[in-house]
C-alpha positions, 0 to 999 in steps of 0.5 A: 734209384729208389724201390719202394716196398709195401710188405705183406699181410700180418697181425703180429706188430714185430713182423714189419720192416722197421724190425731189422734184425738178423734173419736167425733171431726173428720171425719176420725176415723179408726186410732183411733179405729184400735189403740184401737183394735190392740194396746190395745192387745199388738201390735205395730201399724204402719199406714202411710199416703201415698204420696199426703195426710196428710201434703204432699201438694207438690204432687199428690197422686199415687192413686191405680195404683202405689201399689209399691210406696205406699206400700214403705211408709209403709215399710219406716215407719217401719224403722222408728218405729224399730229405735224409739223401739231400742232408746227409748224402748230398743226393739232390738229383731226381731219381728213378722210383721203382714201386713193388709190394707183396701180398696185401702190399701188392694192392698198395703198390698198385694204388701208390702208382695210381695216386702218383699218376692222378697227382703229379705233386707226388713226384714234384715234391719227392724228386722221383720219376716213376719208372715201374710198378711190379705188385706182387701176388696182390689182392687187386679185385676185392669186390668180385674176385675177393668176394666170390673166392671167400663164399666159394666152398672149396673141395680140399681134396680137388686137384684143380679149382677156379682159383688155382690154389697150389694147396686147397686146404691152405687156401680154406684154412686161411679164409677165417684169419683173412675175412675177420681181419678185414671185417673187424678193421672196417667195423673199427673205422666205419663205427659199425658194431662188429656183431653187425657184421660177424656172427656172434659165434665166431666173433665172441670167444666161449665164456663161462663166467660173464665177465672179462670175456674175450673177442676177436677183436682183442686177439687182432688188436690189443692182446699181448703178442709173442713170437708166432703170433700170426700162426696163433691168430690163424689157428684161433680164427679157425677154431672160432669159425668151427663153432660157427658151423664153418669147416675145412672138410664141410662147408668152407665158405665164410657165409656161416661166419657173417650175419644173415644180412651181410652174407646175402649183401655181399654175396648179391654185391648189394652196393647199398650195403657199406662193407660192400660199397667199401670193398668196391672203393678198395679195387685198385685196378680200375684205371688206365696206368700211364706207367709200366705195370708188370703183374707178377704171381704164381701160376698157383697161389694158395692165400691170394689168388692169381685171378686178381692178376689175371682180371687187372691185366685184362682191364688194363689191356682192354683200356689200352691194348698197346699200354706198357703192361705185362702179367707174368705167372711163374710155375711154382716148381720154378723154385723148390724148397725143403719140405722136411728132411724125410719129405720130397721137396716142393714147389714154393707157394704164397708163404715162400715165394718172396725171396725167389721172386724178389730176384725176378723184381730186381730183373724187372727194375733193372730192365727198366732203367 
């Protein structure tokens, strides 16, 4: 069969599946590792880059609030794969299709299944039959869970929190990076001036000479990139956020990163606000799947709260109590990773889960045959 995989969040254009290099030589290793796990078991593995990433320097990446556009990149690549299988390997039979994705790509995996269910032409044109959809740690519920999470002032020292963060400090530190990426992408495609949404002190870097002053748009979309760029952008976003009044140990709600009008509109779920409208449109779980869906997540996740999977599963089973759905929550300590030579091992979290969870995804697909 064919596995269609949608990758996770990145600003660094080389951190995409098309950059298929040795794991010892690259920041991005998921493509190589997943091919080793899945293709070695006989699957054809299809992994699209997204618009604005990889070789595409002409566009801004339509990050997370445009799931249909990103899901379409994978479905289009399936067509290309079907052509290669037919012309080069004489494989013309209808093939079983298995869809998965991680983090940002988890939402697109579910969206792709929804699009195939809504339009039967996808299956006929692609010559596939959708057998299973296993999104991993996806942000399915942007308009409710996502908004509430970003505005929640999380206690960095608390042993538990309503969003099941494994490391509260990691959760907090990721908020400026993720919220800036989302709003900058939306502002670009909605043709809205970024500072209509983002606080000027967050968006604009301090500038003394009045010319060639840089902004977060430069950092996310136009600056020259090098190895480790994602980590550098996260640090820069946090530094800018602190200038806007945000703080890990003070108030880490994203309210101070936004203009007063947009902060109020998002917190009040104002459906007349264009950004909130787009967030509602980007919720990928609000349908009743006719195909098997397994929502896979860690019990505690510090970047994409597992509440997304809880909400989606509750919605699916409410619509169809006997539907082919399951939610699998994996204890973090089921997989242990090294935390340095002199520190004890620790359980996996969002940024370290993929190599381990890929085996569980493979098991789900094998059972679905």
